Each structure stands twice: as structure tokens, then as C-alpha cells.
C-alpha positions, 0 to 999 in steps of 0.5 A: 534474510532481510531483503526488498521486495516490489509489489505492483499495485492495481488502482482499485478501492481495496487492495490486498497484498501478501507480505512477510510478517513485519514488512516495512513499507519504504516507498510507493511510486510509479515505475514504467506506468505502474504504481509499485510499493516497495517493502523491506521484508524478512523472507523467512517469515510467513506471509500475511494479507495486508489491506490498502486503500487508494483514493484519487485527489478530489474523490471521497475518501471513505475511512470511517470504520470503527473496526479499522484504523487507517494510516497514510502511506504515500501520495503518487503522481501518475499523470494525469492522476494523483493517488493517495495510498492508506493502509488498514494499520492494527497495532 
């Protein structure tokens, strides 16, 4: 069954989130002082662990890893900060 799930995100260098296989990231925004990620999921699928990185504006962006392919997901404004979210995306 397709449904939309919300995942609160803690601002850290690396974030691991368990989502059903094939989950599609829809958006990342601030909600009630927390950063949240929304995904369209098939709740009948088994969970897998997905890896994200968050970088603040003006901070070093270390995405140089031959074993990983990083995909930009979203920019979130969380006053006074602006965060940029990437996912370790493997085809």
C-alpha cells in the first residue's frame, strides 16, 4: 500500500534512515523547529537503511568518496541556519 511517511532528521554529518525499498523522497522542510523528510513509500516492502549527509552553508562539503555517489535532495532553511541534504545514491 502506498502512503507518505515522515522522518524527523537530526542535524549530524551522517544520517541513517530506515525506509521501505523503493521509497521516493518527496521533500525536506522544517516543521515545528525540526527538520523532517517526507517519502512516498510502499508500506508492504521490507525496510532498508539509507544514508544521508547534511552540510551547513559555508561549511566544507566532503563528498569525495569513490565508493559512494551523492545526490542532492533539498535545501532547508531553519533560522538562523541553512542546511543542504544529500543522499548516498546507488543505481
